[in-house]
C-alpha positions as a printed NumPy array, in Angstrom:
array([[ 15.387, -17.317,  -7.516],
       [ 11.771, -16.463,  -8.428],
       [ 11.017, -12.579,  -9.313],
       [  9.868, -10.159,  -6.227],
       [  8.348,  -8.264,  -9.133],
       [  8.413,  -7.53 , -12.612],
       [  7.758,  -5.34 , -14.915],
       [  6.977,  -5.517, -18.334],
       [  6.6  ,  -2.752, -21.71 ],
       [  6.139,  -0.652, -18.496],
       [  5.185,   3.401, -20.404],
       [  3.526,   6.175, -18.898],
       [  3.007,   9.149, -20.625],
       [  1.094,  12.315, -19.34 ],
       [ -1.203,  14.232, -21.464],
       [ -2.789,  13.9  , -24.82 ],
       [ -2.778,  14.255, -28.567],
       [  0.368,  17.249, -29.128],
       [  1.452,  17.641, -25.342],
       [  1.908,  14.167, -24.574],
       [  5.019,  13.443, -22.9  ],
       [  6.013,  10.206, -22.637],
       [  7.767,   9.379, -19.187],
       [  9.287,   5.961, -19.234],
       [  9.579,   4.192, -22.761],
       [  8.45 ,   0.387, -22.495],
       [ 10.781,  -0.449, -19.704],
       [ 11.214,  -4.26 , -18.851],
       [ 12.672,  -4.704, -15.558],
       [ 12.504,  -7.91 , -12.346],
       [ 14.255,  -7.918,  -9.316],
       [ 14.708, -11.92 ,  -7.786],
       [ 13.395, -12.41 ,  -4.056],
       [ 16.011, -10.856,  -1.802],
       [ 17.885,  -8.764,  -3.928],
       [ 19.265,  -5.327,  -2.824],
       [ 18.795,  -2.669,  -6.756],
       [ 19.497,   1.137,  -6.72 ],
       [ 18.135,   2.829,  -9.689],
       [ 19.617,   5.645, -10.267],
       [ 20.07 ,   8.403, -13.271],
       [ 19.736,  12.167, -13.559],
       [ 16.727,  14.004, -12.923],
       [ 13.993,  14.361, -14.63 ],
       [ 15.034,  10.046, -15.823],
       [ 11.701,   8.428, -14.414],
       [ 12.407,   7.329, -11.293],
       [ 10.419,   7.599,  -9.06 ],
       [  8.064,   7.345, -12.064],
       [  9.197,   3.598, -11.835],
       [  9.083,   3.36 ,  -8.776],
       [  5.85 ,   5.067,  -8.454],
       [  3.902,   2.555, -11.282],
       [  5.697,  -0.39 ,  -8.841],
       [  4.194,   0.517,  -5.657],
       [  0.769,   1.152,  -7.484],
       [  0.291,   4.105,  -6.317],
       [  0.291,   5.388, -10.155],
       [ -1.148,   3.198, -12.981],
       [  1.178,   2.618, -16.156],
       [ -0.365,   3.637, -19.743],
       [  0.427,   0.326, -20.626],
       [  2.35 ,  -2.637, -19.802],
       [  2.117,  -4.815, -16.608],
       [  3.525,  -4.277, -12.782],
       [  3.931,  -8.336, -11.526],
       [  4.307,  -8.69 ,  -7.93 ],
       [  4.541, -11.851,  -7.079],
       [  3.275, -12.815,  -9.912],
       [  0.19 , -10.886,  -9.412],
       [ -0.447,  -8.411, -11.989],
       [ -1.364,  -5.121, -10.652],
       [ -2.407,  -3.319, -13.012],
       [ -5.101,  -5.541, -13.719],
       [ -6.351,  -4.945,  -9.589],
       [ -9.272,  -3.499,  -8.411],
       [ -7.972,  -0.788,  -5.809],
       [ -9.482,  -3.003,  -2.606],
       [ -6.925,  -5.736,  -3.628],
       [ -4.279,  -3.493,  -4.705],
       [ -4.393,  -1.856,  -1.517],
       [ -4.791,  -5.15 ,   0.457],
       [ -1.904,  -6.233,  -1.798],
       [  0.226,  -3.244,  -0.957],
       [ -0.321,  -3.339,   3.   ],
       [  0.548,  -6.799,   2.375],
       [  3.109,  -7.064,   0.459],
       [  4.817,  -3.578,   0.156],
       [  6.628,  -0.998,   2.354],
       [  7.365,   2.453,   1.131],
       [  9.72 ,   4.659,   1.87 ],
       [ 10.315,   8.4  ,   1.276],
       [ 12.066,  11.406,   1.092],
       [ 10.113,  13.549,   2.581],
       [  9.592,  11.551,   5.759],
       [  5.056,  11.907,   5.84 ],
       [  4.785,  11.574,   9.402],
       [  1.505,  11.98 ,  10.839],
       [  2.505,  15.455,  13.473],
       [  0.316,  14.557,  16.376],
       [  1.608,  11.38 ,  16.986],
       [  4.522,  10.037,  18.544],
       [  7.067,   8.299,  16.726],
       [  5.974,   4.891,  18.194],
       [  2.699,   5.588,  17.585],
       [  3.312,   6.091,  13.746],
       [  5.334,   3.629,  13.602],
       [  1.566,   1.722,  15.086],
       [ -0.677,   2.753,  12.766],
       [ -0.359,   0.35 ,  10.035],
       [ -0.505,  -2.653,  11.719],
       [ -4.016,  -0.813,  13.243],
       [ -5.452,  -0.297,  10.018],
       [ -4.447,  -3.479,   8.676],
       [ -5.795,  -5.42 ,  12.021],
       [ -3.711,  -8.59 ,  11.458],
       [ -5.409, -11.269,  13.526],
       [ -3.282, -11.825,  17.214],
       [ -0.571,  -9.308,  16.307],
       [  0.665,  -7.146,  18.936],
       [  1.349,  -4.018,  17.357],
       [  2.74 ,  -2.903,  20.969],
       [  4.898,  -4.989,  21.097],
       [  6.442,  -5.179,  17.942],
       [  6.427,  -1.242,  17.233],
       [  8.946,  -1.21 ,  20.847],
       [ 10.433,  -4.078,  19.069],
       [ 11.266,  -1.77 ,  15.213],
       [ 11.985,   1.252,  17.636],
       [ 14.783,  -1.118,  18.888],
       [ 15.76 ,  -2.135,  15.934],
       [ 16.431,   1.305,  13.772],
       [ 18.535,   2.602,  17.562],
       [ 15.708,   4.793,  18.878],
       [ 15.173,   2.973,  22.018],
       [ 14.467,   6.354,  24.629],
       [ 13.105,   8.353,  21.468],
       [  9.531,   6.612,  21.727],
       [  7.366,   9.232,  23.052],
       [  9.132,  12.353,  21.1  ],
       [  6.701,  13.797,  18.811],
       [  7.644,  13.94 ,  14.812],
       [  8.686,  17.279,  15.741],
       [ 11.758,  16.934,  18.426],
       [ 13.385,  14.298,  16.435],
       [ 16.279,  15.392,  14.489],
       [ 15.836,  14.151,  10.564],
       [ 17.904,  11.737,  10.535],
       [ 15.538,  10.306,  13.632],
       [ 12.63 ,  10.576,  11.41 ],
       [ 13.535,   8.59 ,   8.724],
       [ 14.88 ,   5.581,  10.915],
       [ 10.968,   5.931,  12.383],
       [  9.71 ,   5.891,   8.45 ],
       [ 12.23 ,   3.006,   7.585],
       [ 10.165,   0.812,  10.573],
       [  7.297,   2.141,  10.043],
       [  7.344,   0.375,   6.564],
       [  8.385,  -2.68 ,   8.153],
       [  5.669,  -3.205,  10.786],
       [  3.69 ,  -5.343,   8.254],
       [  7.37 ,  -7.496,   7.991],
       [  6.262,  -7.245,   3.711],
       [  8.755,  -9.241,   2.29 ],
       [  9.941,  -5.651,  -0.447],
       [ 10.646,  -2.   ,   0.223],
       [ 10.87 ,   0.017,  -2.127],
       [ 12.677,   3.591,  -0.697],
       [ 12.604,   6.954,  -3.012],
       [ 15.373,   9.049,  -2.232],
       [ 15.136,   7.932,   1.24 ],
       [ 18.545,   9.879,   2.068],
       [ 18.073,  12.64 ,  -0.293],
       [ 16.88 ,  15.553,   2.803],
       [ 19.358,  14.658,   5.571],
       [ 23.84 ,  14.878,   5.04 ],
       [ 25.885,  12.801,   5.078],
       [ 26.564,  11.114,   8.339],
       [ 22.709,  10.385,   8.75 ],
       [ 21.826,   8.898,   4.993],
       [ 24.878,   6.4  ,   5.658],
       [ 23.438,   5.587,   8.354],
       [ 19.68 ,   5.089,   6.965],
       [ 21.791,   3.153,   3.738],
       [ 23.267,   1.416,   6.38 ],
       [ 20.161,   0.027,   8.012],
       [ 18.157,  -1.105,   5.033],
       [ 21.367,  -2.883,   3.848],
       [ 21.073,  -4.829,   7.306],
       [ 17.567,  -5.034,   7.015],
       [ 17.581,  -6.755,   3.704],
       [ 20.763,  -9.059,   5.228],
       [ 18.564, -10.024,   8.034],
       [ 15.083, -10.448,   6.232],
       [ 15.942, -11.604,   3.057],
       [ 13.721,  -8.401,   2.357],
       [ 14.031,  -7.147,  -1.367],
       [ 14.487,  -3.92 ,  -1.574],
       [ 13.904,  -0.928,  -4.409],
       [ 16.28 ,   2.139,  -3.905],
       [ 15.975,   5.05 ,  -6.261],
       [ 18.907,   7.38 ,  -5.12 ],
       [ 20.998,   9.814,  -7.275],
       [ 23.903,   9.451,  -5.345],
       [ 26.602,   6.911,  -7.235],
       [ 27.771,   5.993,  -3.673],
       [ 25.376,   5.14 ,  -2.23 ],
       [ 23.734,   2.655,  -5.485],
       [ 27.634,   0.6  ,  -5.427],
       [ 26.473,  -0.202,  -1.593],
       [ 23.478,  -2.233,  -3.62 ],
       [ 23.554,  -5.993,  -5.306],
       [ 22.778,  -4.609,  -8.259],
       [ 22.312,  -1.221, -10.624],
       [ 19.481,   0.105, -13.127],
       [ 20.143,   3.733, -14.872],
       [ 17.852,   5.849, -16.143],
       [ 18.025,   8.115, -19.188],
       [ 15.108,  10.217, -20.566],
       [ 13.006,   7.289, -19.364],
       [ 14.542,   3.867, -21.207],
       [ 17.265,   1.816, -19.39 ],
       [ 20.39 ,   2.575, -20.411],
       [ 22.57 ,   0.023, -18.199],
       [ 21.941,  -2.636, -15.46 ],
       [ 24.203,  -4.307, -13.47 ]])
């Protein structure tokens, strides 16, 4: 099975000279299409930094990130933004919903930005609302939704353009255990039914055990990859 994403000798350093701090030390990683990979490690190990580099939200100091064989570290901002819009859905720990828009409207935003020909944003947004179990809550604003409901809206938004890859950075970290389990089950269902590649950053070993593979970072280095 070919790789959905790869990193080659990936390094990220902050600062310079005597104040330089190396966050990632030459990470080599390959995740197959349709794989569910959990990235674990203690605070400060580089988990979120690695995910941000994979998503193209930050640039490495050196090394490469390849998405579907395309080296995104060589892309200009316009092409990188287009690739992110087509290939990657991102779910954050903090939901980052637009407070002045309803759940339905938040989910529709990526489709309106992408302006995919022949797409029907309203029909797709309604289907996603139903898929994440929020029928009846579509026209509520974020302030009217629980944390678990807001994260389900954020997950539906990440799926709006049907990306082949979903990156989730501690998506259960701001939720209680019941809602966290619900989000994890939704991610597993999406992975199973759509064949979506999922990369999950989590500190929860119980949740990570549900993934196909686990990568453990410590001090910016891979110490385990199963």
